[in-house]
C-alpha angles and dihedrals in degrees: 000000000000118000102225096193092052092046090050089050093054088046093054091046091054091047091052092050094048091048093049091052092047094058102031111052124150117237140172135268112246107167143014116206117180103305095339129100123210120203137175127210095029113137108190139114126265109272094031119129126237138195112231118196115235136170087259098046134277122339124206115231132169128224105243101169145336138219116199101305097347119096119198119215132184118208124227093219139026120310093230113136097019112148133215111261091011115175114255115205123188114225117232096225134021121245110265123226116244099251111187144107086263089079089079111108093012131120116217136179126239093287099038100267112146114252098176098075094240096121133253121333116238112236126219107244095201096053112107116201113227112195095178114108119248117264106255090225090054096057119100118241121255104254108144131063122237120224111226096174094238112117098209092053096040091052108036105017104031113191122217124219104262095027126137113216133180122221105205118192142132122241121300101015101113107272094140094045091052089050090054090049091058094047090056094043107039125108091213117126096229134016123209115192122194113193101188123177096352126138112276091235090058091057095065092039094055092046098048105029109021100033095033128186095291096051092042091056090073098028139091115204121203111195125192105159127202094267093063123101116270086251092058092049091048090049093044093061091045092046089053090056092045092053090049089051090053093057092042088057088055090062096257131134108241130198107207117197117186118185104212136008089177092061086052090052092045091050090053090048091055092050095045094049093047091059093048105265109154118244115246116174116031091323100319119121120224092253090068091061090046094052098049098068091040088060099040094047092060089073124073137072117335128220129273111320093016131107126226141253116222104194136202114192115189114214118197109221105207110223087359088287109157090184091063106134093246092046091049095047091046092050089055095054101039131084094238141328137237114208119206109211119220092206092056089048093049088054092055093255108147133219085028094214112164101211092185093058095038131083139174110211095199097046094101087055097055105032134068123252090249090055092049091049092051095048090044093049097048093044084057090054090048094046092048091054093047089050092053094032095111091048092050095045097054091041094247090129119077118205115247095041093098124014090204095058088045087056094050092049090053097042097041096086091051093047093049089048089049091052093051124084137171118250095243094040121108118197112186122223098254093049090051090054093050091052090047093053087049091057090047091051091051089052092052091048090051091049091051092050092049092051090049090054 
């Protein structure tokens, strides 16, 4: 008598065997072009990892595309030692990130390997990675403010828990320092920092000097410096988001800081151009503008029982051009942007937040009407002074001609002092509002005295 269940089991095993061999067949390396490997005979899906024989041992590369019988691979490390005709063997499974609470206080590379010399990171066996995006109707609304410990942001650009903000700045105006200030001052449970495409020297400086021991204890740092391959820089950014998603799934509120989104876009551009994708907008292929929203939309509030990811993505504005393609695309998909001004930085005004050019789109949903009115009126005073700054500085304006300009002249030193903050200083949200109210009260008193005169 035939055992049908046993026969079905053997049939399934045979089908799985055939299927695995149909999609995972080894091949040979035929060409190296720049940072791209070209192989023939490889039968594996895009995104699969392969082992490539080299003179120094096996090299891990990822399949990033194919054209007819040619398969394009991008290595994770240097191409040194690659041999002509080297064997390319697809791996059965992809390496899994070490998701666990043991990640806190650790520094890892773009694929989750420890960089801090503290040994391997224990992985949680019961955590199932879910790469599917959250249904937008399942997300919780943004209703609460997040304290970031920076007075200028808490007062004028209040951030909501689950918001995605952009930090737009040129080089050398204090992006990294501002990120470090937020890591020390935030009330979030966990901080995930992605240092993507930065100078290697800055990675250690950020961890030891800017982040500090207190900030590092509740942080995870993912470092993929500028000398890493484009694939590692790309994966470094995605790994940062995946780690933040893990902590969000544990019900924690996460502050995600990615420096920078521009380096992520540049890494994708290098990969796309290497496999033959045509450039579209100022040298950036279409896939770059497709990947940006896919990455950004993974942050935000989770569903019921989940925590949140409040994200700050820095955007490097080359030549301080806010109309740069990446800056323009990022501004459209983020929930607000903070612009750092080079002129403020040059004058010693830190953090160099330009409150005129910055906006938080969810501030009306997480602040009171009184707070919004205070911020709006003081921004008007600041803007009025900036509009008449040249006239005032050359002495062309005479006091008494316009009471509003007189008020802005008197209040400007107080407002500028309010907007500045020392690097190691933490100013809580409530204290920021109290000091904002004090400035507003001074403005009202000035207006009343001007009317009496």
